[in-house]
N, C-alpha and C positions, 0 to 999 in steps of 0.2 A: 491371743491377739497379736497381730502383725506389728512389729516395731519398725518405724521408719525414722532413720537417723539422718538429719540433713548434713550431707558431706561438707558443704561449705561453711558449716558452723561447728565442725568437729576437728579436734586435734588428737593425734596419737602421741602420747608422752612416754618415751622410753627412759626408764630409770636405770642408770649405771650398767650399761652393757659393756663392761670393761674387763680387761685381762685378769685383774686381781680376783674376780669372781669366776671367770668363765674359761680360763686356760690353765693347763698344767704349769706349775711354778708360781701361780698366783696365790696370794695370801689366804684367800678363803676357798680356793678351788677344791681342796680335799674334802671339805665339809659338804659341798653342794653337788659334787660331780655325779653322784649316784642318781640324784633327783633329775639333774639335767639330762642324763642318758635315758632314764626310765620314762620320762615324760616328753622326750624329744624336743626340748625347749628351744635350743638354739636354732634348729631347723624350722620350728614353728615361727620363731621371731623373724627369721629371714623371709619366710613366705609372707607373713603378715605385712612387713614393711614394704616389700616389693610390690605387693598387690594394693596396698593403701596409698603408696606414693603417687602423687598426681591427683588424688581424690580428696585427701584430707591433709591438714598440716602435719608434718612430721617434726617432732620436737625431741631432741636428745637432752637429757639432764645427767651428765656424768658427775661423779664425785670429784671434789676439789683435789688438786695436786698439792702435796705438802713438800716442803724442803727436807732434804735428808736430816734426820735427827729430830724432826718436828719442832723447830724453834718457835713456830707460831703458837704452840700450846705450852702453857706454864707447867713444869713438873709439879705434881701434887695438886694441881688445880682441878676444878670440876669437869673440865673438858676431857681430861685423860682418865676419868673414872668410867666404869662400865664398858660399853662396846668399843668406844674409841681407844681406850687404853689397851684393851685386848688386841685390837687391830695393830696398834703400834708395836706390839711385841711379837707378832706373827712372823715366822721366817718366810721370805719371798725373794725370788730372783737373786739368790746368792747372798742376800743381806737380811735385813729385818724391817718389818713394817709395811703396811698397805698404803697404797696411793702415794708412793714416794716419787717425786719428780726425778726424771732421768732414768727411771726403770720402765719396763713394759707395762707395769701394773695399771697405771691410770689411763692407758690408751684404750680407745674403743676397739673391740675385736675387729679383725679384718673383714669378717663376713657381714658386718653391720656398719661399715664406715659411712658417715654422712655423705650425702650426694648434694649437688647444686640444688638449691631451693629448700633443703632441710634447714632447720634452726637448731643451733647448739647453745644451750643456756649454761653459762659458766657460774662458778661460785658456790655450788652445793656443798655445804659443810655440815648439814644436819640431816636427820632422818627424813623430815618433811621437805620435799623438793621445792615448796613455795617459800619456806621460812627465810633462807639466806640468798635467794636468787630473784631475778626479774621475771620469773615464770608467769605470775599473775598479770603483770603488765603486758607481756607479750601475748598472752591469751586474749586479754581484753582489747588490745590494739588490733588484733586480727578478728575481733567480733566472734570469738569462740564461745559456744554455750555447752557443748558436749566434750568431756575430757575422757578419753579412753587410755587406760594406764596399763603398761606392760613393763616387765623388768624384774629387779631383784632388790632385796629379798621380799617375798610376799608378805610376811608378817612383820617386817620392819619398815623399809622405806616405801614400799608400795602401799601398805596399809596407812602409814602416816600421811602420805600424799593424798590418798583417796579421802581420808577423813577431812583434810584441809580443803580439798576441792569442794566437797559437799558443803562445808561451813561457809565457803565463799560464794555459794550459789550456783555452782556448775552442776550439770547432769553428769553423773559419774558412771563409768563402765570399767570393770576390771577384766582384762582378757586372760582367763584362767590358764589356758594352755601355753601362754607366753609369759608366765611368771614362774618363779621357783624359789624354794628355800631349802633348808637342810634336811627336813624329815617330812614324811606323809602327814603326821599330826600337825606340824606347824603350817603346812599348806592347807589342810582341810578346815582347820578351825576358822580362820577369817573368811574363807569361801562360804562356809555354812552359816556363821553367826554374825559376822561383821559387815561384809560387803553388801549383802542383800538389804540391809537396813539403811545404807547410805547411797545405794545405786543399784547397778545390775552386774551380775556375773555372766560373762558370755565366752563361748569358744570363738576362736579367731574367724572361722568360716561363717558362723552366725553373725558376728559383728560386720564382716565384710559384705555379707548378703543383705544386711539391713541398711547399708548406706544408700541414700537416694540423692 
């Protein structure tokens, strides 16, 4: 069955296309670099955004910048356990820690810099891009019904955001060749078992060709 996606009711949400993930020297780059290259993800993202711009809303949701030393997070508190605590200790840019203000890490990569008319949502501090930001308000203010998600990591922030979008009543699309994570297994599992139950999994060309 042919899928017709109304472009005027669609937003492309780009999660964390930032140097700490995507460029040498970044805190998480060494973990994801093989998948980025193998799946041509950055080039696919650039193509997707360039061809979607002017047709759908382009919304960037970068991760929040922390002050050096992470004074915003109490040592030993729940926020520094698990993934965030691991990121705080990662070597990056000649220092230590991901998303540190004043380093290249939190900056959006040059290939994907926002352009006039794009929307940048600040304040993302959690896996779910809705939880600590105005993303839901911006989508509803623009009368968006379809949310197409691309970015990083597939099984962390992309999955958390897709689940939240579904729960909030949006039609969800995950652009599979414009997402990445550390391993094939982590990429394949949500594509096969999670995303089809809360929306659609599409390649970028199929998504673009479905916009009407």
